[in-house]
N, C-alpha and C positions, 0 to 999 in steps of 0.2 A: 504494500500500500504506500502510495506517495502522499506525504504530508507537507503542509506549509513549513518552510525553512529547511527542508531537505535540499540537497543539491543533486542535479542530474547532469551527466556528461555525455556529449554526443560523440560520434565517431571522429568528427573533426577536432575534438578536444575543447569544444566550447562548453563552458560551465554555466548552467542556468540555476537560479534559485527558485524553487517552487513557491508560488505565491498563494495558490488556492488548492486545498485538498481535493481529491477526486479527479475525474476526467471529464472532458467535453469533446464530443465527436472524435474520440480516440486519441486525444491530446492531453498533455499535462500543461496547465497554465503556469508559466514560469517566465522569469525575466533574465536576460543575459547579464552576467556579472563579471566573468573572467574569460579572456581569450588567450590562446597560446602565443608566445613570442619567443625570441632567441634565449631569453633568460628563464623561461618557464611559463608562468601565467601573469597576465597583466589585467588589472581591474579596469573596467570601463564604466562610464556614467551612462545615464539613460539615452542621451543624445547620440553618443558614440555607438552604443549598442544598437539602436534603431537604424542608424546609418549603415553600419556593417552588415546587419541582417538584410536590409533592403538591397544593398549592392551585391552581396556575396552569398547569402544564405536565406533567400526568401521563403524556403520551406518552413522556416520557424516563425513566420508571420501568419496570423490567423484572424479572420473576422468572426467575432462571436455574434451569431444571430440572436442568441438569447439575451445578450447584454447590450447589443447595438454599439459595439466598440471594437476597434482593432487592437489585438493583443499579440504578445509574444507567447508562443506555445510550441511544445515539442511533441511530435507524434510518438506514441509509445514504442513503435518499431525502430525509432532512431535513438533510443536511449542505450548508451554503451555501458555506463556505470551509474550506480545509485549510491550517493553518499549520505549517511544517516547521522544526525546529531548525537543520538544516544551512544552509538558505537564509537564515534569520534571521542566523546568525553571519556568513555571507559578506557580507550587506548591511551589518552593523555594521562589519566590518573595512574595507570600502571607503567608509564614510561619514566625513564630516569629524568631527573630535573636538570637537564642540560641548559635550558634557557630560562631567562627571567620570566617570560610570558607563561611558560609551563608552571613555574612555581606559583605565580599569581593565580592561575586558574585553580590549582590545587588548594591554595589558601582560601580563595573565595568559596569554592564548593564546600570545603571543610567548615567554614563559618556558617554557611546556610544549613548544612545538615545538622549542625549542633543546635540550630534554632528550630529544628523540626521539619525542614523541607526534605522530603524523601529523595535520596540519591537517584532512584529509578525514575523520578519525575523531571530529571535535568538532562540537558544535552548541550552541545556546542555547535554553533553555525558560524557563518562569516568566514573570515580569512583562515581561521584555524581549520575549519571543515574543508576548505579548498586546498589546504596545504601550503598557503602562502603567508602564514603568520610570521611576524618579525617583532623586534623589540618595541616598535612604535604602533603596533596593532591594538585595536580595541578588543575586548572580550564580549562576544555575543552569546549570552547564556539563554538557551531555550528552557522554558518551564512548561511542562505538559499538564493541562487541566486547570480549571479555575481555582479549586481549593489550594493546590500547591502554589499557584501564582500569587494568590492573596497572602499565603504564608510567607512567601519570598519577599513580597513588598513590605509587609510588616517587619520582617527581619532586617531589610535594608534600612528602614526608618530607625529601628532600635540600634542597630550596629553603627549607624552614622551618628546618632545622638551620643553613643558611648565612645566615639572616636576610633573605633576599630575599622571603620570604612570612612571614606571622605566623600563629600559631595563633589561633583565635577567642578573644576575651577571655572572662573569667568571666561578665561581664554578658551577652554574646551567648549563651554556653552556657546560662545560667540562663533567658534569655528563650525559647530554643528548647525547653528542658525544660518550662517552664510552658505554652507554647503547645500542645505535644503532649499534655499531661495524662499524662505518663509515670508509671506506678505505681512505678517504681524511685525510690529516694531520689536526691537530686541527686548525692551522692558516687558512688553506684553508676552512675548515668547517665554522669557525667563520666569515670569510669574506662574504661567501654566505648568512649565516643566518642573519647577522646584517642588511642587506639591504631589507629583505623581509617584515618586519613589520607585521608579522602574529603571533608574540610572544611578550610577555612582562611580567612585574611583577606589581602586585598591593599590596602595603604594604608588600612586601617580598614574596608573593605567585606568582609562575609562572602561566601564562595562555597562551593558544594557541587558535588561530582562525582557524576554520576548515570550508572550503567551501563545501556545499552540493548543487548540481545543481538539482533542482526539475524537470526541463525539461532535462531528460537524453539524451545523444547522442545516436542516433540509433545504435544498435549492428551491427557489420560487418556481412555480409551474408556468407562470405567464412569460410572455416575451416583452422585454422592456425596450422602450424607445425614448430617446432624448427629446426634450421639449424646449430646449433653450436654457440659457444661463440666467441666474438671478440670485438674490440675497433675501433671506428671511430672518425674522427674530421670533423666538419661541421659548417656552419653558421646557426643560427636559423632565419628562415624567418617569423615565426608566433609563438609567445609565449602567445597568448590571452587565452589559456587554460592551462597555466602553473600551476595553483592551483586546477585544476579539479581532479576528481577521475575516472580513472587514469589521471595523468598529461600528457598533449600532447604538443609536440614540433615539428613543421614543420621544415624540414631541407633542405638546399641547398646542396644536396649530389647526386652523380651520380647514386646511386642504392638504397639508404635507405632514403626515403623522410619523414619518421615519426619516432619519438621516443616516447615511452610510459613509464611512471614510475608508478609502483603500490606501491611504498614505500614512506611514508610521508617525509623521509629525503630529497628527491629531488623535492618536490613541490616548485614551484616558483624559481627553481634553476637558470634559465637563462632568459634573456630578448631578445626581437626581435633585430636582428642585431649583437648579440654577437656570438663569435665562441666558440664551446664547444667540449669537449672530452667526449665520452660516452662509457662505458664498460657494456656490457649486452649480451643478447641472440638474435641472428638474427632469425626472423620468416618469413615464406613465406606462403601466403594463396592460396587456390584453385582458387581464383579470379585473381591471378597473382600479388598481392600486396606484398611489403616487408616492414619490420620495424625492429627496435631494441627495446627490452623490458628490462627495469631495474626493478627488484623486483620479482625474482623467489621465494623469501621467504620474510617474514616481514623485516628481518634485511638485506637481500640481500648482503651477504659477497662477496667482490671483485667486486661488480657492483656499478657503480657510474655515475654521471653527474657532470662535473665541467667546469666552464668558463675558457678558456685559453686566450681569447682576448676580451676585452669589449670596 
């Protein structure tokens, strides 16, 4: 089974990160993250990935009739290797501590397990899963299941308060804000991020907690069509799936009862009872449902979710 945050490798050596669990028309929805070069693998951003696939590997571009969007996706028959976060973490934990990054992973996992987070609920994705980790890499720690993820977030908050972990520095926050092209001002971005406790630093190395729900939400049965771009304001009535993939926010709004975010920037962005402003694309389904979607691309320029009253 292919899950979000797994990596899949094609015969050409292209490394894709799975973005949505399950399959669609015999394909795995995934985004190109690493390409082979003379030194091994090179990370690419969204624009570079799209251009490369369009020019050299159009097989991995796919129009989703269900979602009315052009996506990157890999046919199951074109998968050469499947890299799994749990297996990667187990291998790291049993490996000699030759690198600082390996020592930091072991230390972070040890701190979390002593706080009650089950080891079997954790995995490693990102550069370490791709095999390109180095001393300046971040740690992308996958947490499987909502209960373990909430335990991990509470543990990060407690360990940070006790000084055993550190919050990301302002420099790290600003670097992330710039890299993502977030349309929020830096003070707005920082206010939202600091209360999520899904990020931190261990001995100066930034880490992220990433939720993967093994029991995926059932796919909507209707066909969705975009109805144009716009901005709404509404109160969040249910933020229990705010860190899911995609993030889901139920809204008290006369015509748009649901917001989805497909970009990591807005995971956990709002809490139940808060009033938000959301800029994205309106969608309407053949079943008569309506929603607003943030994340038409990885960086989602001009699209956002922000709290305007808490």
